[in-house]
C-alpha positions as CSV (number, residue, x, y, z in Angstrom):
1,M,0.0,0.0,0.0
2,K,2.8,2.4,0.9
3,K,4.4,1.7,-2.5
4,L,1.2,2.8,-4.2
5,V,1.1,6.0,-2.2
6,Y,4.7,6.8,-3.0
7,A,4.1,6.2,-6.7
8,F,1.1,8.4,-6.7
9,L,3.0,11.2,-5.0
10,L,5.8,10.8,-7.6
11,F,3.3,11.2,-10.4
12,L,1.8,14.3,-8.8
13,F,5.1,16.2,-8.3
14,V,7.8,14.9,-10.5
15,I,5.9,14.7,-13.8
16,P,4.5,18.2,-13.7
17,A,7.9,19.6,-12.8
18,S,9.4,17.9,-15.8
19,A,6.6,19.3,-18.0
20,Q,7.3,22.8,-16.6
21,D,11.0,22.4,-17.5
22,D,10.1,21.5,-21.1
23,E,7.8,24.6,-21.2
24,L,10.6,26.8,-19.9
25,A,13.1,25.5,-22.5
26,E,10.6,26.1,-25.2
27,L,10.0,29.7,-23.9
28,E,13.7,30.4,-23.8
29,G,14.0,29.2,-27.4
30,L,11.3,31.7,-28.4
31,L,13.0,34.5,-26.5
32,E,16.3,34.0,-28.5
33,E,16.8,36.8,-31.0
34,P,16.4,35.6,-34.6
35,I,19.2,35.8,-37.1
36,E,19.3,39.0,-39.2
37,Y,20.8,38.6,-42.6
38,S,22.4,41.5,-44.6
39,E,20.1,43.0,-47.1
40,K,20.9,44.8,-50.4
41,T,24.6,44.1,-50.4
42,F,24.1,45.3,-54.0
43,Y,20.8,46.8,-55.3
44,S,20.6,44.3,-58.2
45,S,21.5,40.7,-59.1
46,R,24.1,42.3,-61.5
47,I,26.6,45.1,-61.0
48,V,26.8,46.1,-64.7
49,N,27.7,42.8,-66.5
50,S,28.7,40.5,-63.7
51,H,26.6,38.7,-61.1
52,T,26.3,39.8,-57.5
53,T,25.4,37.6,-54.5
54,E,21.9,39.0,-54.6
55,S,19.4,36.3,-55.5
56,I,16.0,36.5,-57.1
57,E,13.4,35.6,-54.5
58,K,11.4,32.4,-54.7
59,K,8.7,32.4,-57.4
60,V,9.8,35.9,-58.7
61,L,10.5,36.5,-62.4
62,D,13.1,39.2,-63.2
63,F,12.8,40.6,-66.7
64,R,16.0,42.5,-67.7
65,I,17.0,44.6,-70.6
66,N,20.7,45.5,-71.0
67,H,21.2,48.2,-73.6
68,R,24.7,49.2,-74.8
69,F,25.1,52.1,-77.3
70,G,27.9,52.4,-79.8
71,D,31.4,53.9,-79.3
72,F,31.6,57.6,-78.2
73,S,34.4,58.1,-80.7
74,E,32.1,57.5,-83.6
75,G,31.4,61.3,-83.3
76,Y,28.6,63.2,-85.0
77,S,28.1,60.8,-87.8
78,N,26.5,58.3,-85.5
79,F,25.5,60.8,-82.8
80,F,28.4,59.6,-80.5
81,G,27.3,56.0,-80.7
82,L,23.6,56.5,-80.0
83,D,22.7,55.4,-83.5
84,N,24.2,52.0,-82.9
85,A,23.5,49.6,-80.0
86,T,23.9,46.1,-78.7
87,M,21.2,44.6,-76.5
88,R,20.5,41.6,-74.2
89,M,17.0,40.6,-73.1
90,S,16.7,38.0,-70.4
91,F,14.4,36.3,-67.8
92,D,15.8,35.2,-64.4
93,Y,13.6,33.2,-62.1
94,G,14.0,32.3,-58.4
95,I,13.5,28.6,-57.9
96,T,14.2,29.2,-54.2
97,D,15.4,32.2,-52.3
98,N,19.0,31.0,-52.9
99,I,18.8,29.3,-56.4
100,T,18.3,31.4,-59.5
101,V,18.2,30.3,-63.2
102,G,18.1,32.5,-66.2
103,I,18.2,32.7,-70.0
104,G,19.0,35.6,-72.3
105,R,19.4,36.6,-76.0
106,S,22.1,39.1,-77.1
107,T,22.5,40.9,-80.4
108,F,26.3,40.6,-79.9
109,Q,27.2,37.7,-82.1
110,K,23.5,36.7,-81.9
111,T,24.2,34.8,-78.7
112,V,21.9,32.8,-76.5
113,D,23.1,32.2,-72.9
114,G,21.8,30.6,-69.8
115,F,23.0,30.2,-66.2
116,A,22.3,28.8,-62.8
117,K,23.3,30.5,-59.6
118,Y,23.4,29.1,-56.1
119,R,23.9,31.3,-53.1
120,F,25.4,29.0,-50.5
121,L,26.5,31.6,-47.9
122,R,24.7,34.6,-46.6
123,Q,26.2,37.4,-44.5
124,I,24.7,37.7,-41.0
125,E,24.5,41.1,-39.4
126,K,23.1,40.2,-36.0
127,N,22.9,37.1,-33.9
128,G,25.3,35.1,-36.0
129,K,28.9,34.9,-37.2
130,M,28.9,34.6,-41.0
131,P,30.9,37.6,-42.3
132,I,30.4,37.1,-46.1
133,S,27.9,36.1,-48.7
134,A,29.0,33.7,-51.5
135,A,27.4,32.3,-54.7
136,Y,28.5,30.0,-57.4
137,I,27.4,30.6,-61.0
138,A,27.7,28.1,-63.9
139,G,26.7,29.3,-67.4
140,I,26.7,28.4,-71.1
141,S,26.6,30.6,-74.2
142,M,26.0,29.7,-77.9
143,N,27.0,31.9,-80.8
144,T,24.2,31.6,-83.5
145,E,25.9,33.7,-86.2
146,E,26.4,32.0,-89.6
147,A,29.9,30.6,-90.0
148,P,32.4,32.4,-92.2
149,V,32.4,31.2,-95.8
150,G,34.7,28.3,-96.4
151,R,34.8,27.1,-92.8
152,T,32.9,24.2,-91.3
153,N,31.5,25.3,-88.0
154,Y,30.5,22.4,-85.8
155,F,27.7,22.9,-83.2
156,S,30.3,22.5,-80.4
157,S,32.4,25.3,-81.9
158,R,29.6,27.7,-81.0
159,L,29.6,27.0,-77.3
160,G,31.4,28.6,-74.4
161,Y,31.1,28.0,-70.7
162,V,31.7,30.1,-67.5
163,H,32.3,29.2,-63.9
164,Q,32.3,32.0,-61.4
165,L,32.6,32.3,-57.6
166,V,31.3,35.6,-56.2
167,I,32.4,36.5,-52.6
168,A,30.8,39.6,-51.2
169,R,30.8,41.6,-47.9
170,K,28.6,44.5,-46.9
171,F,30.9,46.6,-44.8
172,S,28.3,49.2,-43.9
173,D,25.0,50.5,-45.1
174,K,27.0,52.7,-47.6
175,F,29.8,50.4,-48.8
176,S,30.0,46.9,-50.2
177,A,32.6,45.0,-52.2
178,Q,33.0,41.6,-53.9
179,L,35.6,39.4,-55.6
180,M,34.7,37.4,-58.7
181,P,37.3,34.7,-59.6
182,T,36.0,33.5,-63.1
183,L,36.9,30.8,-65.6
184,V,35.7,31.1,-69.2
185,H,36.1,28.1,-71.5
186,R,35.9,28.7,-75.3
187,N,35.5,25.6,-77.5
188,L,36.7,27.5,-80.6
189,I,39.7,29.8,-80.5
190,D,41.6,31.7,-83.2
191,S,45.0,30.2,-82.7
192,T,46.7,27.4,-80.7
193,K,48.8,30.3,-79.3
194,Y,45.9,31.1,-77.0
195,S,44.1,29.2,-74.3
196,H,40.7,27.6,-74.4
197,D,40.4,28.3,-70.7
198,V,40.7,32.0,-69.6
199,F,41.1,32.9,-66.0
200,S,40.2,36.3,-64.7
201,M,39.7,38.0,-61.3
202,G,36.9,40.5,-61.0
203,V,36.3,43.2,-58.4
204,G,33.0,44.9,-57.7
205,L,32.4,47.9,-55.5
206,K,29.2,49.7,-54.4
207,R,29.1,53.1,-52.6
208,K,25.8,54.6,-51.6
209,I,25.6,58.3,-52.5
210,L,21.9,58.9,-51.8
211,P,19.2,56.8,-50.0
212,S,18.1,55.1,-53.3
213,I,21.2,55.7,-55.5
214,T,24.6,53.9,-55.5
215,L,27.8,54.4,-57.4
216,N,29.1,51.0,-58.8
217,L,32.4,49.9,-60.2
218,E,33.2,46.6,-62.0
219,Y,36.6,45.5,-63.2
220,F,38.1,42.2,-64.5
221,W,41.8,41.5,-64.6
222,V,42.5,38.9,-67.3
223,A,45.7,36.8,-66.6
224,P,48.3,37.4,-69.4
225,N,49.1,35.1,-72.4
226,Q,45.6,33.7,-72.6
227,I,43.9,35.8,-75.3
228,S,45.0,38.0,-78.2
229,D,46.7,41.3,-77.4
230,Q,43.9,43.1,-79.3
231,F,41.7,42.4,-76.3
232,T,41.8,44.4,-73.0
233,D,40.5,44.3,-69.5
234,P,36.9,45.4,-69.1
235,L,36.1,48.3,-66.7
236,S,32.6,49.6,-66.1
237,I,31.4,52.5,-63.9
238,G,27.7,53.3,-63.3
239,I,24.9,54.2,-60.9
240,D,22.0,52.2,-59.6
241,I,18.6,53.9,-59.1
242,N,16.3,51.8,-56.9
243,T,12.6,52.7,-56.9
244,G,11.4,49.8,-54.9
245,W,9.5,48.6,-58.0
246,H,12.5,48.2,-60.2
247,T,16.2,49.0,-60.5
248,F,17.5,51.3,-63.3
249,Q,21.2,51.2,-64.0
250,L,23.2,53.8,-66.0
251,H,26.8,53.1,-66.9
252,V,29.9,53.8,-69.0
253,T,32.1,50.9,-70.1
254,N,34.7,49.8,-72.6
255,A,32.9,46.4,-73.1
256,T,30.6,45.9,-76.0
257,G,29.1,42.6,-75.0
258,T,26.9,42.1,-72.0
259,F,27.5,38.4,-71.0
260,E,30.6,36.9,-69.4
261,R,32.4,35.4,-72.4
262,A,32.0,38.6,-74.5
263,V,32.9,40.9,-71.6
264,I,36.0,39.1,-70.3
265,T,37.5,37.7,-73.5
266,Q,36.3,40.0,-76.3
267,T,36.6,43.6,-75.1
268,T,38.7,45.6,-77.6
269,N,38.0,49.2,-76.6
270,K,40.2,51.1,-74.2
271,W,39.4,53.8,-71.6
272,S,42.8,55.5,-72.4
273,G,41.7,55.9,-76.0
274,G,38.2,57.2,-75.2
275,N,36.5,54.3,-76.9
276,L,33.7,53.9,-74.5
277,H,30.0,53.0,-74.5
278,F,27.1,54.5,-72.6
279,G,24.4,52.1,-71.6
280,F,21.6,51.2,-69.3
281,N,20.1,48.1,-67.6
282,L,16.5,47.9,-66.6
283,S,15.2,45.3,-64.2
284,R,11.6,44.6,-63.5
285,E,10.4,41.9,-61.1
286,F,7.1,40.0,-61.3
287,Q,5.7,37.8,-58.5
288,S,3.1,35.0,-58.8
289,G,-0.2,36.7,-58.5
290,G,1.0,40.3,-59.3
291,Y,3.8,42.8,-59.2
292,H,6.6,42.3,-56.8
């Protein structure tokens, strides 16, 4: 009988105390401050030509137009390049908040390109210890121009590939920077003197100058002895204007193309010679069920 009494008392006092401990542990978990990630390291998923670590949100479609006018040095005859232009139109889609895919069509060499981007690290501002954001991009491009007369052009000759790692840090609300080690592979090259694989290191900078306007810089250093001496390193300077509904980018660059293979391996104009292009990028996002 005494054993039954002891067991009953144990049930009355020990079990409720254990339940209270569980409730306290759950409450402590709720009281822990949530992780706060860095927002708007860059205003757009692109600086000018290159990717940033910004990702298109899940189920959001980003429609982009990249417009690049002709060379300033063309003078009055072509209204300082405004009579000529190259253009890329693209659609980027967020499969998840960290995975983006996209496809585009450029007038430069009538190129079709596509990419997939995976943001695998995200900078934490509060209640965490991740100091950087990082994304990996894999892309493919296909030149659809007709082959020169007298040359057999295989389908594989039209293809190029890009692998890029983007590492970014938002140092403050006003300043962000990123590094972009990039490998471009070209199936077809002009001479065996040059390399199918071209390594470059990119740098991207953002400086906020007004609440919704930033000054951006993008530069790629191409390692020597990989491409012809007629090509030079691409440098682009521009501003982003963010309205909340879309991002409008204005820039000046020596690159004619607007996708990685063209920008990194086929830029011929030089800033020192004044052979520059004015251009703009327009980004407009749409979300399932309406505007984003």
